[in-house]
matplotlib code that plots the C-alpha trace (Angstrom):
import matplotlib.pyplot as plt

x = [0.0, 1.3, 2.1, -1.1, -1.8, -3.5, -5.0, -5.9, -8.5, -8.5, -10.2, -7.6, -4.8, -6.2, -5.2, -1.5, 0.0, -1.8, -1.0, 2.7, 2.4, 0.9, 3.7, 6.2, 4.7, 5.8, 2.8, 2.5, 0.7, -0.6, -2.4, -4.7, -5.5, -8.3, -7.7, -5.0, -3.8, -3.0, -1.5, 2.1, 1.1, 2.9, 5.3, 8.4, 6.5, 4.1, 3.7, 1.2, -1.1, -2.9, -6.1, -7.4, -9.6, -6.8, -5.4, -8.6, -7.7, -4.2, -5.6, -6.4, -7.8, -9.2, -9.5, -11.5, -10.8, -13.9, -17.7, -18.9, -19.9, -17.1, -19.6, -21.4, -18.2, -17.2, -20.5, -20.3, -16.8, -18.1, -20.8, -18.1, -16.6, -13.7, -12.6, -13.3, -13.0, -15.3, -18.8, -22.1, -24.7, -26.5, -23.4, -22.4, -25.7, -25.3, -22.3, -22.9, -26.6, -26.9, -30.7, -30.7, -28.2, -30.3, -33.5, -31.9, -30.8, -34.4, -35.7, -33.6, -34.9, -31.9, -32.5, -31.4, -30.8, -33.4, -32.2, -33.6, -32.2, -32.0, -31.2, -31.5, -29.4, -32.1, -34.6, -32.0, -31.4, -35.1, -35.5, -32.8, -34.3, -37.7, -36.2, -33.2, -30.9, -27.4, -27.0, -24.3, -24.0, -23.2, -22.8, -24.0, -22.6, -19.1, -19.0, -19.4, -15.8, -14.6, -14.4, -13.5, -17.1, -18.6, -19.5, -20.6, -22.7, -22.1, -24.7, -28.0, -29.8, -28.1, -26.6, -23.2, -24.9, -26.8, -23.5, -21.8, -24.8, -24.7, -21.0, -21.5, -24.3, -21.9, -18.8, -20.0, -23.6, -22.6, -20.6, -23.0, -26.3, -27.6, -26.8, -28.2, -28.8, -28.6, -29.4, -26.2, -26.1, -23.4, -21.5, -18.6, -17.9, -16.9, -16.9, -17.2, -16.3, -15.6, -14.4, -17.2, -16.3, -19.5, -21.3, -20.7, -18.7, -15.2, -13.9, -12.5, -14.2, -12.4, -13.2, -11.8, -11.8, -11.2, -9.7, -11.0, -10.1, -6.8, -5.4, -4.7, -7.5, -10.1, -9.9, -9.9, -11.5, -12.6, -10.3, -10.5, -8.6, -5.6, -5.2, -7.0, -6.5, -8.1, -8.2, -9.5, -12.3, -14.9, -18.3, -19.5, -22.9, -22.6, -21.7, -24.3, -27.1, -26.1, -23.9, -24.7, -28.3, -27.1, -25.3, -28.0, -28.6, -24.9, -24.7, -27.7, -26.1, -22.8, -20.7, -17.1, -14.9, -14.8, -17.8, -17.8, -20.5, -19.6, -21.8, -22.4, -23.2, -24.2, -26.0, -29.3, -28.5, -26.5, -27.0, -25.4, -24.0, -22.8, -21.6, -18.2, -18.8, -15.2, -11.8, -11.2, -8.2, -5.9, -7.8, -6.7, -3.0, -3.3, -5.3, -2.5, -0.1, -2.4, -2.5, -0.7, -2.2, -0.5, -2.8, -2.5, -3.9, -6.7, -7.6, -7.5, -9.7, -12.1, -12.3, -12.8, -15.2, -12.6, -11.7, -14.0, -11.4, -7.9, -5.2, -4.5, -2.3, -3.7, -3.6, -3.8, -2.8, -2.5, -1.8, -0.9, -1.2, 1.8, 0.7, 2.1, 0.8, -1.9, -3.7, -6.6, -7.3, -6.6, -4.3, -2.1, 0.2, 1.0, 1.4, 3.8, 6.0, 6.0, 5.5, 5.6, 8.7, 10.0, 12.2, 11.3, 14.4, 14.6, 17.3, 17.1, 14.6, 11.1, 9.2, 5.6, 5.6, 2.9, 2.6, -0.1, 0.7, 4.3, 6.4, 9.8, 12.5, 16.1, 15.1, 14.1, 10.6, 9.2, 6.0, 3.5, -0.2, -2.0, -3.7, -0.9, -1.6, 1.8, 2.4, 0.7, 3.0, 1.9, 2.6, 1.4, 1.4, -0.4, -1.4, -2.4, 0.6, 3.0, 1.3, 1.5, 5.2, 6.1, 4.2, 5.6, 9.1, 8.9, 7.7, 10.7, 12.8, 11.3, 12.6, 10.0, 10.1, 6.9, 5.2, 2.8, 0.7, -1.5, 0.5, -2.5, -3.8, -4.9, -5.5, -9.3, -9.1, -8.5, -11.7, -13.9, -13.1, -14.3, -17.7, -18.0, -17.3, -19.7, -22.4, -21.8, -21.1, -17.9, -19.5, -20.9, -24.5]
y = [0.0, 3.5, 5.9, 7.4, 10.2, 9.0, 11.4, 10.0, 11.8, 10.7, 11.6, 10.0, 8.7, 5.1, 4.6, 5.7, 2.2, 1.6, 5.1, 4.3, 0.9, 2.4, 4.9, 2.1, 0.6, 3.6, 6.0, 9.6, 9.9, 12.9, 12.5, 14.8, 14.1, 16.0, 15.2, 17.4, 14.6, 12.4, 14.9, 13.6, 10.0, 9.0, 12.0, 10.9, 8.1, 10.0, 13.6, 15.3, 18.2, 20.8, 20.7, 18.2, 20.4, 22.0, 18.6, 17.1, 18.1, 16.6, 13.3, 10.3, 8.3, 9.7, 7.4, 8.0, 5.9, 6.2, 6.7, 9.6, 11.8, 11.0, 9.2, 12.4, 14.0, 11.0, 10.9, 14.5, 14.0, 11.0, 13.2, 15.6, 12.7, 11.8, 8.2, 7.8, 5.0, 5.7, 5.4, 7.2, 8.4, 5.1, 3.0, 5.5, 4.9, 1.1, 1.4, 4.5, 4.0, 0.5, 0.5, 1.4, -1.3, -3.9, -2.7, -3.0, -6.6, -7.4, -5.7, -8.0, -11.1, -11.7, -12.9, -10.5, -10.8, -9.1, -5.7, -2.4, 1.1, 3.7, 7.3, 7.0, 4.9, 4.9, 3.5, 0.8, -0.2, -0.5, -2.6, -5.1, -5.4, -6.1, -8.4, -10.1, -11.8, -11.6, -8.5, -6.7, -2.9, -1.3, 2.5, 4.1, 6.9, 8.4, 6.6, 3.3, 3.8, 3.6, -0.2, -0.3, 0.8, -2.3, -4.6, -8.3, -9.4, -12.8, -13.0, -14.5, -12.0, -9.1, -7.7, -7.1, -5.2, -3.0, -2.2, -1.2, 0.9, 2.7, 3.3, 4.7, 6.9, 8.5, 8.8, 8.7, 10.1, 13.2, 11.1, 8.3, 9.9, 6.7, 3.0, -0.5, -3.5, -6.7, -10.1, -12.2, -15.2, -17.9, -19.5, -18.7, -15.1, -14.7, -11.9, -12.0, -9.0, -8.0, -5.1, -3.4, -1.6, 0.5, -2.2, -5.5, -7.4, -8.2, -11.8, -13.4, -12.5, -12.3, -14.5, -13.1, -13.6, -10.7, -10.9, -7.9, -8.7, -7.3, -10.5, -14.0, -16.4, -13.7, -12.1, -8.5, -5.3, -5.0, -3.1, -1.9, -5.0, -7.0, -9.2, -10.8, -13.9, -14.5, -16.2, -15.4, -17.5, -18.0, -16.7, -19.0, -19.6, -16.8, -14.2, -15.4, -15.3, -11.8, -9.3, -10.6, -9.6, -5.9, -6.0, -4.2, -1.6, -0.8, -0.3, 2.0, 4.1, 4.2, 2.6, 1.9, 0.3, -2.6, -3.7, -6.3, -8.0, -9.5, -12.5, -15.0, -18.5, -21.7, -24.9, -23.1, -20.3, -17.1, -13.8, -10.6, -8.3, -5.1, -3.6, -2.1, -0.1, 1.0, -0.6, -2.4, -1.6, -3.6, -5.8, -3.9, -4.1, -7.9, -8.3, -6.5, -9.3, -11.8, -10.1, -11.1, -8.2, -5.0, -3.1, 0.0, -2.0, -3.3, 0.2, 1.5, -1.3, -0.7, 3.0, 3.0, 0.0, -2.1, -5.7, -7.5, -10.2, -10.0, -12.5, -13.6, -16.1, -19.4, -20.3, -17.9, -14.4, -13.3, -9.9, -9.1, -5.6, -4.4, -1.7, 0.5, 2.2, 3.3, 1.3, 0.5, 3.6, 7.3, 8.8, 11.6, 11.8, 8.0, 8.1, 11.1, 9.4, 5.8, 5.8, 9.0, 9.4, 5.9, 4.6, 1.3, -0.8, -3.8, -6.5, -7.3, -6.6, -5.1, -7.7, -8.1, -5.0, -2.4, 1.0, 2.6, 5.5, 5.9, 8.7, 8.7, 10.9, 10.8, 7.5, 6.1, 4.8, 6.7, 6.3, 9.2, 10.0, 9.3, 5.9, 3.5, 1.4, 1.2, -1.8, -4.6, -7.6, -10.1, -13.7, -15.8, -19.5, -22.4, -23.5, -21.5, -22.8, -21.4, -18.0, -17.9, -18.9, -16.3, -13.5, -14.2, -14.7, -11.2, -9.7, -11.0, -9.0, -5.8, -3.8, -1.3, -0.3, -1.2, -2.8, -5.7, -8.0, -11.1, -14.3, -16.5, -14.9, -17.8, -20.3, -19.9, -21.4, -25.0, -25.2, -22.8, -24.3, -27.7, -26.2, -24.0, -27.0, -29.2, -26.6, -26.1, -22.3, -22.4, -24.1, -22.1, -22.8]
z = [0.0, -0.9, 2.0, 3.5, 6.0, 9.2, 11.7, 15.1, 17.3, 20.9, 24.1, 26.4, 24.1, 24.1, 20.4, 20.8, 20.4, 17.1, 15.8, 16.5, 14.8, 11.7, 11.6, 11.9, 8.8, 6.8, 7.0, 8.2, 11.5, 13.5, 16.8, 18.8, 22.5, 24.3, 28.0, 29.5, 31.8, 28.8, 26.4, 27.1, 26.3, 23.1, 23.0, 21.1, 19.4, 17.1, 16.0, 18.3, 17.3, 19.5, 17.5, 15.0, 12.8, 10.8, 9.8, 8.3, 4.8, 5.2, 6.3, 4.0, 6.9, 10.2, 13.2, 16.4, 19.4, 21.7, 22.0, 24.4, 21.5, 19.1, 16.9, 16.1, 14.9, 12.9, 11.2, 10.2, 8.7, 6.7, 5.2, 4.0, 2.1, 4.4, 5.0, 8.7, 11.2, 14.1, 15.5, 14.8, 17.2, 17.1, 18.1, 20.7, 22.4, 22.2, 24.5, 26.5, 27.3, 28.8, 28.7, 25.0, 24.2, 25.9, 24.2, 20.8, 21.6, 22.5, 19.4, 17.3, 19.0, 21.2, 24.8, 27.4, 31.2, 33.4, 34.4, 35.8, 35.4, 38.2, 38.8, 42.6, 44.9, 47.5, 45.1, 44.0, 47.6, 48.3, 45.1, 46.2, 49.7, 48.1, 45.5, 47.1, 44.6, 43.2, 41.0, 39.0, 39.4, 36.1, 35.9, 32.6, 30.4, 31.2, 34.6, 32.7, 31.6, 35.2, 35.3, 39.0, 39.7, 38.2, 41.0, 40.8, 43.8, 45.3, 48.1, 47.4, 49.7, 47.9, 51.1, 49.4, 46.6, 49.1, 50.9, 47.7, 46.6, 50.0, 49.5, 46.0, 47.2, 49.7, 47.4, 43.8, 43.7, 41.6, 39.1, 38.6, 37.5, 36.0, 36.6, 36.0, 38.2, 36.2, 37.4, 37.7, 35.4, 35.8, 33.0, 30.7, 29.9, 26.2, 23.7, 19.9, 17.8, 14.2, 12.0, 10.0, 6.7, 6.4, 4.4, 6.1, 8.7, 7.7, 8.1, 10.2, 13.5, 16.8, 19.9, 23.1, 26.8, 29.2, 32.7, 34.6, 38.2, 39.6, 41.1, 39.8, 40.4, 39.4, 42.8, 43.9, 42.5, 38.9, 36.6, 33.1, 32.1, 33.3, 30.3, 27.4, 25.3, 21.9, 18.5, 15.0, 13.7, 11.0, 12.2, 15.0, 16.7, 19.2, 16.5, 14.0, 16.6, 18.0, 16.2, 12.7, 13.2, 13.4, 10.1, 8.1, 10.8, 11.1, 7.3, 7.4, 10.2, 8.3, 11.1, 10.4, 13.0, 15.4, 17.4, 20.2, 22.3, 25.6, 26.7, 29.4, 27.9, 29.6, 28.8, 28.8, 26.4, 25.6, 27.4, 26.0, 28.6, 26.8, 23.6, 22.9, 19.8, 19.3, 19.5, 22.7, 24.9, 25.1, 22.6, 19.5, 20.4, 21.0, 17.8, 15.9, 17.1, 15.4, 12.0, 8.9, 6.9, 8.1, 10.4, 8.2, 5.2, 7.4, 8.5, 5.0, 3.6, 6.5, 6.1, 2.4, 2.2, 0.3, 0.9, 3.4, 4.3, 5.8, 6.8, 10.4, 12.2, 13.4, 17.0, 20.0, 20.9, 24.5, 26.2, 29.8, 31.2, 33.2, 35.6, 38.4, 41.6, 42.3, 39.6, 39.6, 41.8, 41.2, 43.7, 42.2, 45.1, 45.1, 41.3, 41.5, 44.2, 43.0, 39.3, 37.2, 35.1, 35.9, 33.2, 31.5, 30.8, 28.5, 29.0, 25.3, 22.5, 22.7, 20.6, 21.5, 23.8, 23.2, 24.9, 26.9, 29.2, 27.9, 26.4, 24.9, 26.4, 24.9, 23.4, 26.8, 27.5, 30.4, 32.5, 32.0, 32.1, 35.4, 35.0, 36.0, 32.9, 31.2, 28.8, 27.1, 26.7, 24.1, 23.1, 20.2, 19.5, 17.9, 21.4, 24.5, 26.4, 23.7, 23.8, 27.6, 27.6, 25.1, 26.8, 30.3, 29.1, 27.5, 30.7, 32.5, 30.0, 31.4, 34.4, 35.7, 39.4, 41.4, 38.5, 38.8, 36.6, 36.6, 36.1, 35.1, 31.8, 29.5, 32.3, 31.9, 28.4, 29.5, 31.5, 29.5, 26.1, 27.2, 28.2, 25.0, 22.7, 24.7, 24.5, 20.7, 20.8, 18.8, 15.8, 12.9, 13.6]

ax = plt.figure().add_subplot(projection="3d")
ax.plot(x, y, z, "-o")
ax.set_aspect("equal")
plt.show()
C-alpha cells in the first residue's frame, strides 16, 4: 500500500499504540488528545497536534478511538466525504446507554438478562431489599468507563450489593447519575467482535476472553482490564445469533470500525451483557499481534469499504497488562511518588511489547499519564501454552520499578473451552 496520512483523534490517548504501529509501517501519523492529563502520552513516538480540525484536509484516513460523543463528529466528517474509522450516534448509544443497548438486543430477538435502570441509589437499595438476589451494578454513560465501579454481587440475599450501593451513594452520587442493576447469570464469559467496513462485517471474526479482576484467580477489585486472550475464527454460533443480526442496521447508520459483544453463555443459552462499539483496549493491540495483513492496510480497507477479508495467524494471541501504583485507583500523590517518570528498561529486544501511558525521552521509554496502565506484553502460539510462555518470558525481560501484573492470563481457556465446545457455541450454527 502506498504511503497514507493517518489522523488519530482521541479523548484519552487510548489509540496511541496503534498510531505508532501504523507509523512504523511507513505511513505519516498525526495525533490529537483531548484530555490534559493524557497529552504527554505518546510523546516521542508519534507527532502530536494541538487541534485536529486544521489537519482534516491533510488526512487520508481519520481514526476515532472512543464513544462519548465522538460518533457524532465521525458521522459529520463522513458526510463531508472523508474516509473515517469511528462510530455514529447510534453506536455510541449502544455502548454509553446500557438500557438502549439492551432494548436494541431485545428488538432483534436476542434474549437479554433481566435488568432495571435507576437514577436514585435509595430506590435501587429499596429494590434489592424487596427483590433479594445476586446483581451486577453497572454505571452508565461516562461513569461506565470507570471499570472499577462495576460490582458483581455474590450474596443470594443481595446484602453485598446493598452495601456497595450505599458506598456509591456516599462517594459517587454526583458522578453516577444513572446505573443499571442486572441479574447475575453464571456461565462462561466470552466476547465476539468484528471489524465493519461500512457495508458488512469483515472476516475473520475475533473471539476473546477478558480478565478484569486485579489479582490472579479472578480475585480483587474489577479493573478496566488485566489481560485478554483470543483467537481469530470463522463466524460462530454466538456471532451469528447476536452481532450478525445488526449488520443491516450498522450499514444504514454508516458505522465503520470494530464492534464487540460480551456475553455469558451456559448450557441453557447465551446472554449478551454489553456492547463495545469501538476498538477495545488492550484488545486492538493484542489483535495486531495476530494479523498477517498489516494493520495500516486493514484500517485503509475498513475506512474505504474495500476488501472484506484480511489475513490472520492461526492459534492464539495473549496480552498481559503491566501496571504501576496506584492502579486501579486514582491517587495523584502516590502516582507522582512511586510511578511517574519511571524509566522502562529492557534487557534485550522489545518484541511483542505495546505502549499505553508511555512517552519517549532521549530514546528512553518513560511512564507518564495518570492511569498507571503502562504496557501490554503479548505472546502468540499455535497452542495457548505457547502463547503464555512467550508473553511471560517477554515480561521477565522488562525492568519497571513497582510494576505488577497477573500471572494467570490464559488459564481460563483450559476449562472454558471444554464447556464451550460441549455446548456447541464455537460451531458455525
